[in-house]
N, C-alpha and C positions, 0 to 999 in steps of 0.2 A: 448434458454435454454442452449445450448452448451457454449455460451459466458459467461452466468452467472455462469455456473459450473466452467469454467476456472477462473473466478474472485474469486470464493470461494477458489479454489485450491491455487491461488496466495496469497490470504490473509492468509490462514492457515499457510503458510510457516513461517511467523514471529509471529504468535499468541502467542506462548508459551513464547516469549520474551517481551511481553507487560508489562506495568507498573502495580503496585499493584492495586487490584480490590477495587472499592468503591460501587459496586452494587451487590445485591444478587438476583439471578433469582428466579422466582416462582418455587415451588417444582415440579409441573407437566409440566413445559414448555419443549417442545421438542427442543433440541439443533439445529436441522436442520431448524425448523420453525423460531427460533430466528435468525439464520444466514440469512435466506431468507428475513426476515423483516428488519434486521439491515444493511445488506450489501449495498443496493442501496443508502441509505443516506450517506454512507461513501465512495462512489466511484465517482471520478471526472475525466473527460476527457479533456485534453487540447492539442493543436497543436502548433508546432514551425514553424514560417515563413509560415503559411497558410493564405489563403484569405477566409473569411467567406462569402458565398453567400446565405444568408438567411437560415442558419443551415447546409448547405453543405460546407465543408472545402475543398478547392482545392489548389494544389501546395505546400502543407506542406512539410517541410523537415523531420519532425518527429512527432510522436504521443506519448503522455504520458498519462497513466491511473494511477491516484493516488488512493491508498487505505489507509484509515485512520484506524489503528488497535487500537481503543481506548479500555478502560477497558471492556465495555459491549460486544463488538464484540469478544475480546480476550477470555472472559469468555465463550461465546457460542461456540467458536471454541475448547476450551479446553474440554468442556463437550462433544462435538461431538467426540473428540479424545478418551476420556475415554469410551464413549458408544461403539465405534468401538472395542476398546480393550476388553471390558467386553463381547461382543458378539462374539469375535474371528473373526471379520471382517477384511478384508484388509484395512489398514488405507489409507486415502487420503493424509496424511501428510508425506512428504518425510523424510527419515531417518536423513538427515542433521539437521532437526529442533531441535532434541533433544540436539544437541550441543549448541544451542542458548538459552536454558532455563534460563541461568543466565544473559543474556544480556538485562537487564532492566536498566533504568536510571531515578532516582528520579526526578520528576518534568517535565518529558518529555513523549511524545506520539510517537509511531512508525508510520511512513508512509512508504509504499512501492510504488515505481514508476515502472510500466512496460514501458519500453522504446522500441519503434518500429521506426526504421529508414526507412522512405519512399524514401529518397534520401541519398547520402553520407552525413555523419554528424559527425563533430568532437565534441563529447559530453564531456562536462565539468561538473562534479557533482556540482561544486560551483555555477553554473548558475541556479540550481534548486531553487525554492523559494516557501515557504509556510508561508503565513502571514508575509512576509517581512524577514523571516529567511532563510538563505542559509547554507546548511550543510558543515562543515569543516571535515577534516580527522577523527577526534575523534567522530564525530556524525554519521559516515557512517558505516553500518553493511554490510559486504560482506558475500558471501556464502549462499545467500537466494534462489538461483534458484535450481531446481531439477537437473540441468545440469551445473556444474561449468564452462564449456566453455562459457556459456552465461552470466556469472556474470559480472557486471561492477565493476571497482575498483576505487581507490581514484583519480587517475590522469586522464588527458584528454585521450580520446581514439577515434580513427578514426573508425566510425561504417560504415560498408558497407550497401548498399541497401538491405533491407530484414532482417536486424538485429532485433532480438526480445529477449530482456533480462530484467533483473530486478536489482533494487538497493533499499536497505532499509536504512532508516536513522531516527535518533531521532530529534524531534522538541520540543522546550520548550512549555509547555502548555500555556504560556502567548501569544504565537504566533498563537495558535489555540484554543482560549477560547470557551468553550461550549456555543452554542446558538448564537454566533457572526458571522457576515459576514466577510470573509477574501478573499484574492485572492491567487492563486497558479498557478504555471506553470514553464516555462523555459525562462530565460533571461527576455525580456520585454513583452513576449507573455503570459499574465496571464488571468485567468478566475475567475469569482466570485463564491464563494461557501459558503453556510451556514453550519457552524459546528453544528452537532447534539447536542441538549441539553441533560440533564441527563435523560429526559423522552422519548427520541426518540431512 
C-alpha cells in the first residue's frame, strides 16, 4: 500500500499540467476510488542493463517507473485536489504543482519517470523512449519533484548509487495511442505496455 500511495503522490505532481479533458466523470464517483482504479493501468516498470531471471531482475544499473498522466487520471487527481481543498484537508499535492497549471501541450500526453540508480549511472534524458519517441529539451518539464535537489534536468547527469528522482515530459499522442501496444524504457532496454483505451 505504501508503494501505491507513493505512486499516487508522484502522479499527482504533474496532474494539473495534463492536456485538455475529453472525459466527464460520473457525478457520484469518488476521486480516490477513480485514482485507485486508473493508476495501475497507467504505471509501467522497466530496468536498464538488468538481467531478467523469470520475473526477477538482477544486476540492473537503474530502475524506471513510468506514470502516464492521461486526461482521465488527470481529472481524477484534480477532483481529489478540489475535494481536499473544500474539506480543508492537507493536500497531497506539493506547492510546486500550481506553477505548472499552464504547462499543457496540445496533442501531447504527460509522462513522469521515477528514476532510481541501483549502480552509478550517467543518465541521459534523450535515451528515454515512449512508443519510439525520445524527449528533447522542449518536451521536458523540470521542477516536478517535491524536493528540487532530486529533479533531473535536460543534460546528462552522473547519478550516484541510491539516486531517486523524477523527470516529466510530453509525448505526442500518436506515440501512445489509446488501446494500442507500445514499448517504453531507456536506451534499448524496453518493455511492452498496452496504453489504456478511453473506457479503462
